[in-house]
N, C-alpha and C positions, 0 to 999 in steps of 0.2 A: 462492504455491502451488508445486506441483511443479517441479522444475528439470530441464532437459535439456541434455546436452552430447554432441557427436559430433565425432570427429576422423578424418580421412583423412590419415595421416601418413607420415613416412619412417622412423620408428623405432618401437619399442614405445610404445603409448599409454596403458596402464593407469594409470601413475602421474599422467599429465597429465589423464586423465578424472576421477580422484579430487580433483585440485587444482581443476579446473573445478567439480566439485560442492561443494567447500568454500566457494567464493565465492558459492554460492547457499543456504548454510545459513540465512541470514536469512529466507528465504522461509517457513521452517517445514516440517518433514517427520517422518515416523515410520518410514521404512525407505529403503534405498539399495541400489543395485547397478550393475554394469557388465557388458558383454559385449564381446568382441573376436573377431576371426577368427584362429584358430590353424591354420595350415596348411590354410586354406579352411574349417575347421569352426567353428561357433559355440560358443564357451565363455563361461560365465557365472559370476559371483560375486554373491551377494545376501545381505542381512542385515536383519532388523529393527533399529530403533534408530538411533543416531547413526552418523556415519561412521567413528568410531573402531573400531565393531564390524566394519564392512566392512573396514576396514584390517587388523584382526586376522585376518580370513578370507583376505585376499590374502597376508599373510605366510606362512600355512600352505600356501596353494595359489596361488602367483603366476599371473597372466595374462600371455601374450605376444600379439603381433599389432600390426600397423600401422594397422588399421581398427577403430574401436570406438564405442560408445554408452554414455552413463551416465545415471542418473536418481536424484533424490530424491523420494520419494513421500509425499503427504499423503493418507491414506486416505479414499476416498469409497465405493467398493464393495468391502467385504471388510476384514477386520481388518489391522492392520500386522504381518504374518507374513512368513517368507521366501517361502513359496509365492506370496503375493500381491504381493511386491515385484517391481519392474521391474529389468531387461528381461524381457519375456515372450517366449517362443520356441516355434517348432516346429523340425523338422529343417532347414528351409530358410530361415527368416527370424527375426530378433530385433528387437523393437520397444520403444521407450519412448514414453510418452503422457502428456501433460498435458491435463486437461479431463475432460468427461464424454460418453460416447457414449450418446445418449439411446435409440436403437434397438437396443441390444446384445442385448436379449432376442430380438428377432425374428431377428436375424442369427445368434445362437447356436443357436436352434432349427433354423434352416435348415441350418447347418453340421454339427450333430449328426446330422441326417437324412442327411447325406452321409458319416457316419462319423467325423467329427472329435471328438476326445476332449479335454476341457478340464481343466486341473489347478488353476486358480485360481478365486476368487470374483469377480474383477474384470471390469469392462466392457472393459478395455483389451486383454485376451487375445484378444478377438473379432477385432481388427484383424490380429493376426499369423496367425490361421487363415484369414482372409478372403483375405489376400495369397497364403498358401500354396495355398489352393484354386484361385486364379486362375492362379498359376504351374503348378499341376497340369494346367490346361487348355491349356498351351503358351505363355502369355504370358511375355515377358521380365520380370525383376524390376521394372524401373522402370515398365513399363506396367502390370503387375499392381498396383504400389503406387498408380498414379494411379487405376485403376478401383476399387480397394478404398476409398480415402478419398472418392471421389464418392458412395459408398454410405453413408457415415457421417453420422448426423444428430446435431448437438449443437455443442459447442465443443471444439476440441482443437488441440494442436500434436503432431506425431508425428516420430520419426526412426527410420529402419530400416537394418539391414545384412543381407546375404544370404550364405548358404552358397556357397563357391566363386566369389564375386565380390569378390576383394580389391580395395580401393580405391573401392567403390561405396557411397554413402551417400545415401538419399533422405529428404526432409523435407517436412512439409506443414503448413499453418497454416489454421485457420479459428476465429476467436473468441478463440484464446489465442496470445500472442505467440511468434515464432520468428525468429531472426536468423541470418544466414549470414556467417562470416568468411572473408576472402580473404587468401592469402599466395602467394608465388612457387612453392613446391613442395608446399604442403598446403592444405587447406580444412577448414572447421569449421561446426558448427551449435550454437547455443546459445539458451537462453531470453531472454538479453538480452546487451547489449554488455559488461556487467560481468563476466559468465562467460567471454566471449571475449578480454578485455583482455590476458591474458598471452601470447596467441598472435598477435594482430594488432589494428590500430586501423582496418583497412578492413572495414566492415560494410555488409551489405545487409539491410534490414528487409522480410521477406516481407509481402505484403498478403493480404487476405482471399481464401481459395481457392487461393492459390499452392501449387505443388508445385516443390521444387527437387532436381534430380538432380546429384550430385556424383560426378565421376569423376576420382580424383586431385586436382589443383589445379583442374581444369576445373569450372565452375559453370554450370548451365543452369536457368533459371527459367521455369515455365510457369503461365499464369494459370488461373482457374476453368474456362474454356472450353478448356483445353488447348493454347492458343497460346503461343508463346515470348513472354516478358515481358522487357522491358529495365528492370530496377529499378536504381535509382540506388545506387552505391557512395558511402557517406559516411565521412568520417574522424571516428571517435568520440573523445571526450575522457575516456572511462571509464578509471579508473586501473588500471594493471596490478598495483599493490601490494595484497596482501591487507590489508583494514582490520584494525588491531589495536586493543586496548582502551586503549592509551596509559596504562598503569599503573593503570587503574580495574578493579574487580572484575568489572564487567559492561559490555556495550556501552551499555545503557540509561543508566548512570551517566555514561559518557563523552559520550553524546549530550545528556544534560541539561546538561552543563558546557560543551558546544560552543555552547550557544544564544547567548551574547552575541556570538560570532564570526559564526555563520551568519545569524542575524538582522541583523546589521550588514552582511553581504555582500549579503543580499536587499534591505535598504533602500538600500544604495549603488547598486543596479541601478536603482531607481526614483526616488530623491530626489537632487536637486542641492543639496548643502549651501550653496552660494553664495547660493541664493534666500532661504531653502530653498523649493524648488517641486518638484512632481512632474515627472519626465521619463521618457522611455524606455518609453512604452506602445505597444502594438502598432498597426501601421498601420491606420487606419480605426476605431480604438476610440473616440476622442473624438466624431467625428461620430455614431456608432452610439448612445453615451450620450446625446447631446444630444437625439436624437429618439425614444429608446426609450420605448414605451408601457408596458412592464413588464419586469421583470428576474426570470427564473426561475433559482433556484439549486438545484443538486442534487449529492449526493455520498453516501458511505457511511461509516459509523463515525466515527472522529475527524474525518475531512475534512468530514463533514456538520456536526459541531458548529463547526468553523471557519466554515462556510457560514452557520450560524445567527448567529454573531457579526457576520458580514458584512451580514446582513440588516438588524440594528440600525443599522449604520453607513450603509448605502445609503440607508435611509429617512430617517435624520436629517440627513445631509449632502447627499445627491442628491435628496431628495424624490421618490423613484421608487418606485412600487408594486413590491413584491417578494413573490414566492411561493417557498416552498422546500419541498422533499420529499426523502425518501431515494430514491436512484436506483431501487432494487428495486421501489418503488411507482410512481415517476413513469413508468417505461418501460411499465408495464402498464395504467395507468388512463386511457389515451387522453386526455391532457390538452388543453385548449382554449388554443392559443397565439394571441396577438394579432398583428396587423400591426405591423411595426416592433419586434418583441420581441427581447430579448437574453437568451440563456441561458448561465449560468455553471456550469461543472463543475470540481470540486476533487478532485484525486487525488494522492497521494504517488507511486505507482508509474507512473501514467499507463496502466495496463493493467487497472484494476478493471472487470470484465466488465459489471456492471450499469450503471456510470457511463458506460462507452463506448457501451453500447446506448442509453441515454438521450440521449446527445449525438447520436448518428446519428439518432434519432427527431426530436429538436428541429431538427436541421439539415434534415432531409427536409420539415419543416413551415415552413420559411422563416425560422427564427430565426437571428440572428447568434450564433455559438457562440464562447465564450471559455473557455479551459482554464487553471486554476492547477495546475501540475504540477512535480514535482521531477525528472523525468527528460525532457530535452529530446528525445530520440529516441523517445519512447513513442508507442503508437498514439493515445492521446487528444491528445497534442501535435501529432501529424502530421495528424490529421483535424479539429481545431478551426480555426475561421477566424482566431482571434487566440490567442496564447499569453502567458500571464503566468507566467514561470518563477520558481521559488523555488530558493535556492542552499544547501539544507540539506546537500548532499553525500550519499553513501551512508548510509542509515539501516538499521542491521542489527538492532536490537531490534525485536521484532514490535510491542510497544506503541509508538506513535508519540509522539515528544516534540519533537525539534528540527524535524521536518517541520511539525508543527502550528503552532508558533510562526512559522515561516517563511510558512506559509499565511496567518497572521493579518497579518504584515507586509505581504505582497502585496496582500491584501484591503483592508488599511487604505489603502494608497497608492492603490489603485484607487478607493476610496470618495471620497477626497479629489478625485481627478481627475473623478469623476462630479459631484461638488458643483460644481466649477468649470465643467465642460462644460455643465451645466444651468443655470447662472447663480445658484446658491443659496449659493455661497461667494465672498467677496471675495478680492482678492489678499492682504489682510492676514490673513484667516481661513486661507488656504492656508498662509502662512508660519508662523503660529502652530502649526497642526496638524502640519506637516512638522517643525518644530523639535522638537515633543514627541516624535514618532516617532523622531527622530535620537537622542534621549536614552535610548531603550529598552535598547540593549545595555549601557550603563552601570549602569542600574538593575537589570537582570538579574544582572549581575556582583556588584553590591552585595548583592543579596538572597541569592545562593548562599552568602554567608559564614555564613548562619544555619543551614546544613545540619545541624550537630551537634544543635542544639535540635530541628529538625523530626524527626530520627531518633528522639529520646526520645519524642516525642508519637506517632510513627507506631507505635512498639513497643506502646504502649497500645492504639491503634486496632486493632492486629493480634489482640488478644484477643477482639474482638467477632465475632458471627456475622452481624450486619446493620449496615450504616452508611447513613445518609441524608446527602445533600448538598442544599443549597438556595441559591438566589440570585435576584435581579430583574434585569430588563433584560439586558445582555450578560453579566452574572454567571450567569445562568440556564443558557446553553449550557455554561459552565465547570463548573457543577454537574453537568451530564450527563456531561461529559468526565472530571471527577474520579471519578465513580462508575464509568464505563467503565474507566478506569485501574486502579482498585482491584480490581474483579472480574476483569479480564484477567490480571492477574499474581499476584495474592494468593489468589484464588478465594473472597474474602469476598463475600457478597451485598451488593450496594450499589445505591441508586437515587438519581437527581437529580431535584429538583422545583423548579418555580417556587415561590418563597417564599409568594406569595399563595395557592398551592393547598394549603398544608399543613392548613388547617382544613376543606378539602373532602374529607377522607379520609385522607391519610397520617398525620395527627396521631394517629390510632388505634394506630399502631405504636410510639408513643413510650413508653419506660420507661427506668430507669437503666442498662439494659444496652445501649442503642442510642445510639452517638455520633452526633451531628448536626454536620456540617461546614457552617458558614455563610460564604458568600463575600460579603463586604459592604464594598466600597470606599466611602469617605465621599463619595458623590456624591448626586445628588438622588433616588435610590432608598433611600438609607441609612436614614431614619427608618422607612419602612414595613418594611423588611427586619428591622430591630432589633425592631419590634413583633411581627413573626411569630416571631422568635427568642425573645422573652419568653413567647409562648404555649407554645412547646415547653419552655422551662425550667420553666414553672409546672407542667408534668406530668412532671417528673422528668428531662427530657432532659439529656444530658451534651454540652454545647456546646463545639466548637472554633471560635473565630471567626478568620477570615482577613480582615484589614482593615489600614488605615494607622494611624499613631499617634493621630490625632484620633479616628478611628472607635472604636479599642480603648478609648480614654479615655471616650468618651461612652456606650459600650455597657454599661459597668458589669461586675460580676463574672461571669466564665465559668469553665468547667473549665479551658480553655486557649485560648491565642491565638497567632497568628502574624502578626508585623508586616511589612507589605509597604511599600516606599518610597512616599512621598507624590508623586503625579504628577498630570498632566493626566488627567481622567477618560477621555478618548479612548483612552488606550493601556493602561489598566488590564487589559483581557483578556490582552494579551501578558505582563504581569508576574504576574497571578494564576494563570496556567497553570503556573507554576513550582512553587509550594507544593503544588498538587494532584499533580504529577507525583512530587515527592519523598516525599510521604505515601505514595503508592502503592508506590514503590520500596522504601522502608525497611519497610513493612508486609510486603511480599513477602519481603524478606530475613528478617524476624523469623518468618515462617511456613516459611521453607525451601523455597520453590518455585523453579521454573526461570524466572528473571526475563526472560531474553532470548528464550527460546523456550517460552512457556506452552503448557500441554496444549490440543490441538484447535485451535490457531490457526495461521494462515498469514499471512505478511507481504503477499503480493500475492494478493488473491482474484480469480483469472482465471476462475472458473466461477460460475454462479448458486448 
């Protein structure tokens, strides 16, 4: 979601603010803007649309000044117009804001009664007027900022600059991430370490309720009670280089092709090929698994489907009772957690608001919390008891691809460890399963050679208005993930179903205009899945079968098929994820949509 950047510099900062925003384009946004202090006065440039439009505005009307803030906005309150774009400003303060201010209507009414006039439809503008009102009562800018954010209800990260206060930058964080960058003569604020990487590798992550006051290079942090807080400065590994497409047309294509490498990196962290055995699990994880009475898994979107696959693995290999729910439901339904329970949370960004809130609730209720995350410095990683990192690297495309398969790789390794810790897998079983996992990168690379053929099939899929996916066992979550990918980036209506549920309603949708994508590796679910497929074909369904060579031969005549390498059934979810990604990608290309930044979507959902 929205990106924030702030700089207190030694020279003009406008170009660097825009560069910082470019590094956060992957989050998704629909307008952008920056503000600086020019001779003590607040000056702004804003534009709806992408950053190139803001760049055109700045070419016509350049901005100067050594202190500034910038923002990419994903609309929540109010359409993506110049008037609603950030920064919002009064004569005395300019602010950028990520999140939702839940009590903005009450605050706005109060401020209007005092004579304040608002120009936008946003909730964010309230913060600027609230600070201005407090400054009008004689408070210093930093004190006004502290008192203002204390009155805000909701989830937010905010950065502010003030008229006639060169070198002063104030930031605050509650629910949405915000980081502070340190340098010898400058200081910075950003939504994440990636945004700050060109400027510094010395980063402090604000904690809940923190307010940071920056004066020149001097940084002072205060906790929610207003007390000075000594937050750790960490050396981040975020790359200062802008991620490029490496010759691909889209980031999504690049990230699909990176999967042999990044899945290999993730497996290398968890598996010792000399065994092969599982290694490098977090301190205390094996004992927690050994005595765990239940495993609760929660996540959102694609990460939730990775967790669903994990449920099959944990139950089969670890013989542990597993409950799984989307985080936005789990956090509100007051779940009953058992003694000695373990709760697992999966997130690419590590900042997903619902997932973070669900983790905090589980932790407060005595669960051992485990996080599978792709960003080691994220909020979820910092707050979990045990972290299982993935090594996908920065994922720029909004529709997750390589992060998903890396999550599966980490979960598969974890499931093997659970089986061993709980005494349900022998040393020989562990070796066989680990050996299969280590083959995954090679199999993915082999499969990617079929890309031209998949492109042709996808172009036919793109002609449909509705598409159904179905699978059994671990292939059921892949059906859900395939449908999600297709609707995310091609805007084709798609649904995923458990194959056995087709005749309980969805089969009524079948006709010759509805392609059905059947995910059916030749495993112990195969015969049942093919039986369901035949029921669909008998009603005129146009079936695309994704299976291995033996499965395709046994299934008989279908409209089209995609052959996946024959492997141990345990690792099929990692391989069968690739064809559903490529189908969605090439269908979107055929439809002419924005593949990397699909409409209405954000990469990191940091508000409810």
